[in-house]
C-alpha positions in Angstrom: 5.8 25.8 11.4 5.0 25.1 7.3 1.9 25.2 5.5 0.3 21.8 6.4 2.0 22.1 9.8 4.7 20.2 11.3 4.8 16.8 9.2 7.8 14.5 8.9 7.8 14.3 5.3 10.5 11.7 5.2 8.6 10.0 8.0 5.5 9.8 5.8 7.1 8.6 2.3 8.8 5.4 4.7 5.8 4.6 6.1 3.7 5.0 3.3 6.1 2.6 1.0 5.6 0.0 3.8 2.4 0.0 4.3 2.3 -0.2 0.7 4.2 -2.9 0.1 2.9 -4.7 3.4 -0.6 -4.4 1.3 1.1 -5.8 -2.1 2.7 -8.9 0.0 -0.5 -9.1 1.9 -3.0 -9.8 -1.3 -0.2 -11.3 -3.2 1.0 -14.5 -0.5 -2.5 -14.7 0.8 -3.9 -15.6 -2.5 -1.5 -17.8 -3.0 -2.0 -19.1 0.5 -5.5 -19.3 0.4 -5.8 -21.3 -3.0 -3.0 -23.3 -1.7 -4.9 -24.5 1.4 -8.4 -24.5 0.0 -7.7 -26.8 -3.0 -8.2 -24.5 -6.1 -11.8 -22.7 -4.4 -11.8 -19.5 -2.7 -15.1 -17.4 -1.8 -15.4 -14.5 -4.0 -15.2 -11.8 -1.0 -11.8 -13.8 -0.2 -10.4 -13.0 -3.9 -11.4 -9.4 -4.2 -9.9 -8.8 -0.8 -6.8 -10.0 -1.8 -7.1 -8.3 -5.5 -8.0 -5.2 -4.0 -4.8 -5.3 -0.9 -2.5 -5.6 -4.5 -3.9 -2.8 -6.3 -4.2 -0.4 -3.2 -0.7 -1.3 -2.0 0.9 -0.5 -5.6 -1.0 3.0 -5.8 0.9 3.2 -2.4 3.8 2.5 -3.1 3.9 4.8 -6.2 2.2 8.1 -5.1 3.7 7.8 -1.7 6.7 8.8 -2.1 6.3 11.2 -5.2 3.2 13.1 -2.6 5.4 13.4 0.4 8.4 13.4 -1.1 8.8 15.5 -3.7 5.1 17.7 -4.3 4.6 18.2 -0.6 8.0 19.4 0.4 8.0 21.7 -2.8 5.1 23.5 -2.0 6.0 24.3 1.2 
């Protein structure tokens, strides 16, 4: 048993990367589809939702492999 319990680092890194990619695609494609279906005007909360999903997805794509693939296994 390691310092942080019994974590499966490769699984966590892959899952974080996949979740980040899903959020990014949801934000990018969702914004395009919503704009196309609504005729160019969407409410501010929807625009914010898609924008935030894109940026959170990018952050997860960047930081999950670094945290779960490099940093935590090295500190074990």
